[in-house]
C-alpha positions as CSV (number, residue, x, y, z in Angstrom):
1,M,10.2,-42.1,13.4
2,I,6.5,-41.2,12.8
3,I,5.7,-42.1,16.4
4,K,8.4,-39.8,17.7
5,Q,7.3,-37.0,15.5
6,N,3.7,-37.3,16.7
7,N,4.9,-37.5,20.3
8,K,6.8,-34.3,19.8
9,Y,3.7,-32.5,18.5
10,W,1.7,-33.7,21.4
11,I,4.3,-32.5,23.9
12,L,4.7,-29.1,22.3
13,S,0.9,-28.7,22.1
14,I,0.5,-29.5,25.8
15,I,3.4,-27.1,26.7
16,F,1.8,-24.2,24.8
17,L,-1.6,-25.1,26.3
18,F,-0.2,-25.1,29.8
19,A,1.4,-21.7,29.3
20,S,-1.8,-20.3,27.8
21,C,-3.8,-21.7,30.8
22,L,-1.3,-19.9,33.1
23,F,-2.0,-16.6,31.4
24,S,-5.7,-17.2,31.3
25,S,-5.9,-17.9,35.0
26,S,-5.1,-14.3,35.6
27,Y,-8.4,-13.4,33.8
28,F,-10.2,-14.6,36.9
29,S,-7.9,-13.7,39.7
30,S,-6.8,-10.0,39.3
31,Y,-7.5,-9.1,35.7
32,R,-9.7,-6.0,36.4
33,T,-7.2,-4.5,38.9
34,L,-4.3,-4.5,36.4
35,P,-3.6,-1.5,34.2
36,L,-5.0,-1.7,30.7
37,V,-1.5,-2.3,29.1
38,Y,-1.0,-5.5,31.2
39,Q,-4.6,-6.6,30.4
40,G,-3.7,-6.3,26.7
41,I,-0.4,-8.2,27.1
42,I,-2.3,-11.0,28.9
43,V,-4.9,-11.3,26.2
44,I,-2.5,-11.2,23.3
45,S,-0.2,-13.8,24.9
46,C,-3.1,-16.1,25.5
47,W,-4.1,-15.8,21.8
48,L,-0.5,-16.4,20.6
49,L,0.2,-19.4,22.9
50,S,-3.2,-21.0,22.1
51,G,-2.6,-20.5,18.4
52,C,0.7,-22.3,18.7
53,S,-0.9,-25.0,20.7
54,L,-3.7,-25.4,18.1
55,F,-1.1,-25.6,15.3
56,F,0.8,-28.4,17.0
57,S,-2.4,-30.2,18.0
58,T,-2.9,-31.1,14.3
59,G,-0.2,-33.7,14.7
60,I,-2.0,-35.5,17.5
61,N,-3.6,-38.7,16.2
62,N,-5.8,-39.5,19.2
63,K,-9.1,-37.8,18.6
64,F,-10.1,-37.7,22.3
65,I,-6.9,-35.9,23.3
66,K,-7.2,-33.6,20.3
67,C,-10.8,-32.6,21.4
68,I,-9.6,-31.9,24.9
69,V,-6.7,-29.7,23.7
70,V,-8.9,-27.8,21.2
71,G,-11.6,-27.3,23.8
72,A,-9.2,-26.0,26.4
73,N,-7.6,-23.7,23.8
74,I,-11.0,-22.2,22.9
75,F,-11.7,-21.5,26.5
76,C,-8.3,-19.8,26.9
77,I,-8.8,-17.7,23.8
78,Y,-12.4,-16.7,24.6
79,G,-12.1,-16.8,28.4
80,W,-11.9,-13.1,28.7
81,W,-15.5,-12.9,27.4
82,F,-16.7,-14.5,30.6
83,I,-15.4,-11.5,32.6
84,F,-17.6,-8.9,31.0
């Protein structure tokens, strides 16, 4: 039961990370051409999805995978800084 629970956390963390990476990819493609409202929606959704991914990453036992997930989430959260 514990293995299934940790596997569920790992899967949820990766799903939220993937969704956050999809939103953060728009930072670098067409972020500046979008209206300000859409830019805010993209940034806030990246923050929320990365926060959910970080919450579920606490259930991952493998430290290497956890470091990769946390690093990718930090890039997704602070990725908009690289634009300015």
